[in-house]
N, C-alpha and C positions, 0 to 999 in steps of 0.2 A: 338391159344394163344401162343404156344411154339415158333413158328417162329417169332411172334411179339416181344416176350421177347428177343430172340436171336438178332433180329435187333436192339433193344434198347441197349443191352450190347455191340454189335459190334460197334455201332455208338459212344457210350461213349468212348470205348477203342480207336477207331480210332481218334476221336477228341482230346482226351487228349494226345495221343502219338504224334500227328502232331503239337500240339501247340508250342513245342520247336523248330520246324523246320523252323519257320518264312517263311511260304509259300507265294508266290506271289499272287496277286489278281486273276490272271488267274487260278492258281492252285486251289485256294479256290473255284472259280466258277465251276471248273470241279468236285470238290468233291460234290458240291451242286446239280449238274446237274440231277442225277437220282431222287433226291427229287423234283426238279422242274417238272420233267416229271410226277411224281405221282400227284402233285397238278393240273397239266394241265388235266390229265385224269379224275380226280374227277370233276373239273369244267365243263368238256365236258358233263358229265351226270347229272349235278345238275338240270337243267331246265327240261329235259325229265322225270326224276324221280319225281320231284315235281308235274308236270302237270298230269302224268298218275296215280300217287298214290292218289292224291286228287279226280280226276274225277272217278277213279275206286271205291274208298271207298264210295263216295256219290251216285254214280249210282247204287250201290248194295242195297241201301235203298228203300224199297217199301213204299212210302209216303202214299199210299192209304190204304194199309193193316196194316202197322206198323208205321203209322204217329205218334201216341201217344208215342210209345216206342222210335221212332227215335228222337223226340223232347226232351224227357227226357235224352236219352243217349248223344246227341250232347251238350245239355245244361250242363250236368255233365262234359263232356270232356273239354268244353271251360272254365268252372269255375275253375276246378282243375288245368288245364294247366296255366291259368292266375295267379292263386295263387302261383304256383311253380315258375314262372318267377319272380314275385314280391318278393318272399322270397329270391331267388338267388341274385337279384339286391341289396336288402337290406343288405344281408350278405357280399357280395363282396365289397360294399361301406364302410361297417364298418370295416371289417378285412383288406382290401386292400392288397391282396396277391402279387400284381405285383409291389409294391412300392420299390423294391430293385434296380431299374434302371438297369436291365440286358441287355436291348437291346437299341442300339443307335437310336435316333429319325431319321426316314427316311427322305431323302432329299426331296422327293416328296410324295404327298398323304397326308393322315391324315385328320382328320375332318376339314372341311372348316370353316372359320370365318363368321358365320351367326348367327342371333339372334334366340332365342328360338321360337318366333312366326313364323319366316320363316321356321324353321325346322318342326314345327307342321303343317303348311300349306302345305309344300312340302309332308309331310306324307299323308295328306288327298288327295292332288292332284294326287299323284302316285297310289292311290287306284284305280283310273279310268283312265288308259292310253289311249291316243288318238289312238294309233296303237299297237295292241297286239303283232305283229311281232317285231316292234321296241322295245317293252318293254323287249324283251329277251336280249337286249344288250345296252339299253339306259335308264337312269333314269333322271327325271326332277329335277333340283335343282335351287333355287334362290340364286344368289351370288352377293356380292358387287363387281361390275365389274370394275368401273373406278372412277376416280376423274376428274371432269370437272373444269379446271383451267383457269385463265386469266393471261396472261403474257404481260408485257410492256417492250419492248426492245429499247435500245438506238442505233440508227443507226449512221453510220460513219459521216454523214453530220449534226449531232446534232438534227435531228428530232426524234420523237418518234412514235411508231406504236403499236397497240394492236393486240394480237393474241388470239382469243377466242376459247373455246371448244376444247381444246387439251386433249385427253383421255390418262390417265396414269393408267395402271392396278394397282389394290389395293395392290397386293402382292409385286410388284416392288416398288411402292411408299413407302410402309411400310419398306421394306428392306433398301431403300436408303434414308430414311428420315433424318437420322443423317448426312450423308455425303453431302446431298444436301442442308443443311440449308443455308450455305453462298451463294450458287448460287441462291437460291430462293429469298434471300434478295436483291441480286444485280439486279435480273430481276423483282423485285416488283411483285412476283407471289402470287396470292390469290386464295384460294379454293372457288368456287362458288356453286358447287353441287356435291353430291355423288349419283351415280345411282345404282339401283339393277335390274338385268336382269335374266330372266329364261333361263337356259342353259341346254343342253343335256350332261349328264355326261356318259362316257363310262363304265357303269356297269349295270348289269341286274336289272330291276325293279321287285324285288322279290314280294312285296306286291301286285302290280298290276296283276302279273301272277297268284298268289294264289287266289285273289279275282275272277278273270275271271274263273279259274278252278273250284272254289266252285260254282259259278253261273252256269257254264256249266254242272257240275255234278248233281246239283239239278234239272235243267231242263231235263237232260237226264233221271233221275230217274222217272220223271213224265210221260214221254211218253212210258216207259216200252217196249212193243212189237215193236213199230215203231222204237225205238232206240236200239234194241237188237244188231244189226250189229255194230253200233258205240260203244256200251258198250263192246262187245266182242273184238273189235279192240283195244280199250284202255287197256283192261285187258291183252290181248296178249302182247301189247307193254310194259306194266308194268312188266310182267314176264320176258321179254327179257332184260329190263334194270336192273332188279334185278340180273339176272345171269351175266350181264356184270360187275356190281358193285362187285359181288362175285369174279370174275376173278381178278379185280383190287385189291381187298383186299389181294389176294394171293401175288401180287407184292408189297404190302405195306411195308413188312419188309425191302426190299431193299431201298425203298424211305425213310422210317423212319431212317434207318442207315445213309443214305446220308444227310438228313436234320439235324439230331442231330450232326453229325460230322462237317458239315459246320457251324452250329450255334455256336458250341463250339470253332471253330477256330476264330470266329469274336467277341465273347463275351468277356467282361472284366473279371469279377470274377466268377469262377465256383461255389464258395460258395454261392454267391448271387442267382445264377440260382437254386441251390438245395433248398435254402430257399424259393424262389418264388414258385417253383413247389410243395414243401411240404405244404406251406400255401394254394396254390390253391387246392390241394387234400383235405386238411382239410375243406376248405370252401364248396367244392362240397359235400363231404360226410356228413358234418354237415347239409347242406340244405336238402339233400335227406332223412336223418334220421328224421329231423323235419317234413318233408312233409308226410312221410309214417307212422310215429308213432304218429303224433299229428294232422296235417291238415286233412288227409283222415279219421281217426277215428272220429274226431269231426263232419265232414260232414255226415258220416254214422249215427252216433248217433242222430244228429239233425233231420234227415229225418225218420229213422226207430225206434228210441227209443230202440234199442237193443245193446247188447254188441258187439263192432266191432272186438274184438280180437278172437271171435269164427270164423270169416272169415279167419283170419291169420292162425289159426290151420287147417282149412279145406283145404286151398290152399297151405300149406307149401311145398308139393311135387312139385307143379308147380313153386313156388318161387325159390326153390333150383335148379330146372332144368334151370330156367332163369339165375340164378347166374352162372351156369356152361357153358351154351351155348351162352349167351349174344345175344339171338335172340328171340324177341317176337313172330315172326311167327313160329319158331321151337317149342315154348312152347305151342302154341295154342291148339293142340289136348289134351294135358294133363290138361290145364286150364279148358277146357270144361268138361272133365271127373271129375275133382275134384269138380266143382260146381254142376254138376248133381247128382253125387253119394253121396257126403258128405253133401251138403246143400239142395238137392232136388230142384234145380233151374230148371224151365221149359226149355226144349230144344229149344223152340221157342225164348226164351230170349238169351240163351247162344250162339246159332248159328247165332244170329243176332247182338248182342251187342259185343261179344268178337272179331269176325273178323273185325268189324268196329273199335273197340278200338285198335287192333293191327296195324291198318293203321293210325288212327287219334289221338289216345290218348297217347302222349309221355311226361308225366309229367317230368320224370327224364331228358329226352333229352332237353326239354325246359329250365329247371333249369340250366343245364350245359351250354347251349349256352349263356344264359344271363351272367353267372359268367365268362365264358371263354372270351367273347367279352370285358367285362370291364377289366378283368385281363390283356389281351393283350394291351389294351389302357394304363393301368398303367405301363406295362413293357416298352412301348414306350414313357413314361413320357408325355402323352397327357391328358389334362384335358377335360373331356366330359361335355357338357352343359346338363341341365335338358331335353331339347328337344331331344338331341342325346340319352340320357339314355332311354327316352320314346320310341324313334325309335327302340332301341335295344330290349326293352320289347315286343313291338308289333310284330316286325319281328321275334323274337325268338318264340313267341307264334304261329304265322302262319307257320313258317318254320318247326316247329316240327310236324305239321300236315302232311307234305309231306316227313318226314323222313322215310326211308325204315326200315322195321322190321328185319334188319340184323345187325351183329356186326359192331360197330364203325360208324354207319350211322349218328350219331349226329355230328361228326366232318365234315362230308360231307356237311351237311346243315349249319354248322357254317361258312363256307366260304361265304354263302349268307348273314348271319347276319353281318359279317365284312364289306362286300362290301356295305351294306346299309348305313354305316356311314363313308366309305372311309378309313377303316383301311387295311393295307397290310395283305395278307393271309399267308405269310411265317411262322409266329409264330405258326401256327397250328401244324407244325412239332414238336415243343417243347412239346405241350400239348399231341400230339399223343403218345409220348414216355411213358406216364403213363396212357393212355386211356384204355389199355387192362384191367386194374383193375377197373377203374371208369365205364367202359362200362357195366361190369357185375352187378355192384351195381345198376346203373340207370335202366338197363333192368329189374331187380328184382322189382324195384319201379314201372316201367311201367306196368308190368304184375299184380302186386298187385292192382294198380289203376284200371286196366281193370276189374279184378274180382270183386272188390268192387263196381264198377259201375254197373255190371250185377246184383248184389244182390239188389242194390238200385232200378234199373229199375223193377226188379221182384216185389219189395215191392210196388212201385207206381202203378203198373198195375195188382196187384193180383186179383182184382175183375173182370177185363176184362178177364184175363187168366182162 
């Protein structure tokens, strides 16, 4: 944590001190370069971590012996994660923390101009990729590709001829519509048809990869002994990728310093940036507090008819440890101890539900990713359609399943959420500057949700146990 804070402070100091120097574009690019390397390293490990985390978590479930507990646990995880994302999207839409216009609109990229229906159909379509290997770097999107026009040209000899089916890209046609008005009139150009085509976009198909991993993990858990070699293989891979991410996290202060300094050199008003980040922090913390103090207790009370705050008292030591370590995995042994000793939860429940929750149940992470993605869109002054907001919600829900149980893992998977709607990932550097604090709070929420889920599973299976 200390190195991350030092990276933030040095980045702010470097960026503010160089603003008066009027650096060239090349110099600013060199300042940003270490931060660019950080983002490239994170993107390099996103797909491997998502795949191995989801497969390992689901393969560890014994569907024959613990099928009832597994169904209850996974249902609880999906419901609470979805509610967290919806809460975050509602709050960020109301508060609008990124409306200070702190980042110039990118020249390329950004959400494409498609209808809500097309966005929804693309979402369903990408759940089942034709080629799982291609899904690692391609996503299918329907785009308004061209305008089919008819042009009548006057030839030099006085005759006329028609030229049909000339394709004009929609983006070019839109940009040049005003300037081309006179030429269009002179050539008697008329629009006859607008076409929509499925195209492969160069970004990973996150949802398709996650759905395939879930399907693979469930099938692997069913064959047990026959699939033990495969299960051990993915478990070992998952451990290796976690260690690789940990090494990259040690480099992150340098990348954070670089990205902050570079962004401060290209932004307009620093006051607007501080206001946006302050409102972003307020939105995230407000959402986390509502989720952990209202949503989770209501779910607990509705199922058990018992006082939910007795669970808070029993797991307070684990929650405080999560606040300090920012790691769900690091808090896991203490969470098991608190539930077994303070609440008398059966060890068969704690040792099944809590490890699964540390891998799959990331309510705080899911909430943050929904808020962060929409905040970044607001910073870029981009209006998101209902379909794109729905895509963010679904992607954040599934991406949080594959988030590693280590510090700042939420911002690693945030890159996936941004790529799902075509937003640039550079702005993640701005949010990372304050994530050292938010990460601790959302990890505390994640651990609390896991523990409360274990108590609910114990209640639902008390007769069987």
